[in-house]
C-alpha positions as CSV (number, residue, x, y, z in Angstrom):
1,X,8.3,52.7,-69.3
2,X,5.4,55.2,-69.1
3,X,1.8,54.2,-69.0
4,X,-0.2,54.5,-72.2
5,X,-2.2,57.8,-72.5
6,X,-5.9,57.3,-72.5
7,X,-7.8,59.5,-75.0
8,X,-10.6,61.7,-73.7
9,X,-14.2,61.2,-74.8
10,X,-13.8,64.4,-77.0
11,X,-10.6,63.1,-78.6
12,X,-12.3,59.8,-79.4
13,X,-15.4,61.5,-80.8
14,X,-13.3,63.8,-83.0
15,X,-11.2,60.9,-84.3
16,X,-14.4,59.0,-85.2
17,X,-16.1,62.0,-86.8
18,X,-13.0,63.1,-88.8
19,X,-11.5,59.7,-89.8
20,X,-10.5,61.2,-93.1
21,X,-8.2,63.9,-94.3
22,X,-9.4,67.5,-94.6
23,X,-7.9,70.3,-96.6
24,X,-5.9,72.7,-94.4
25,X,-8.5,75.4,-94.9
26,X,-11.3,73.2,-93.4
27,X,-9.0,72.2,-90.6
28,X,-8.4,75.8,-89.8
29,X,-12.2,76.5,-89.8
30,X,-12.8,73.6,-87.4
31,X,-10.1,74.9,-85.1
32,X,-11.7,78.3,-85.1
33,X,-15.1,76.7,-84.4
34,X,-13.7,74.8,-81.5
35,X,-11.9,77.8,-80.1
36,X,-15.0,79.9,-80.3
37,X,-17.0,77.2,-78.6
38,X,-14.7,77.0,-75.6
39,X,-14.3,80.8,-75.5
40,X,-18.1,81.2,-75.4
41,X,-18.2,78.6,-72.5
42,X,-15.5,80.4,-70.5
43,X,-17.2,83.8,-71.2
44,X,-20.6,82.4,-70.0
45,X,-19.0,81.0,-66.9
46,X,-17.3,84.3,-66.1
47,X,-20.7,86.1,-66.6
48,X,-22.3,83.7,-64.2
49,X,-19.6,84.2,-61.6
50,X,-19.8,88.0,-61.9
51,X,-23.5,87.8,-61.2
52,X,-23.4,85.2,-58.5
53,X,-20.5,86.8,-56.6
54,X,-21.3,90.4,-57.2
55,X,-18.0,91.1,-58.9
56,X,-17.5,94.5,-60.6
57,X,-14.7,96.6,-62.1
58,X,-13.6,97.5,-58.6
59,X,-13.1,93.8,-57.8
60,X,-10.8,93.5,-60.8
61,X,-8.8,96.6,-59.7
62,X,-8.4,95.1,-56.3
63,X,-7.2,91.8,-57.8
64,X,-4.7,93.7,-60.0
65,X,-3.2,95.5,-57.1
66,X,-3.3,92.5,-54.7
67,X,-0.2,90.6,-53.4
68,X,-1.6,87.3,-52.4
69,X,1.6,85.3,-52.5
70,X,2.9,83.7,-49.4
71,X,6.5,85.0,-48.7
72,X,9.3,82.5,-49.3
73,X,10.8,81.3,-46.1
74,X,14.3,79.9,-46.5
75,X,15.3,76.8,-44.6
76,X,18.1,77.2,-42.1
């Protein structure tokens, strides 16, 4: 038997805030708002990392051409 899944604080807040049914159009709008919120957060964090670490377009090109995987070694 699996353990019960604990809701996150965000899930609890959303359940309490939206404890009623919404029309699908409003639900879609809320999904878009949440998506934009998290996209903006991720974008701001990337901007911070670029500034803090001095990344530039050349850094991205290096990453794109990199082969950082460890080769697979078969077991005898």
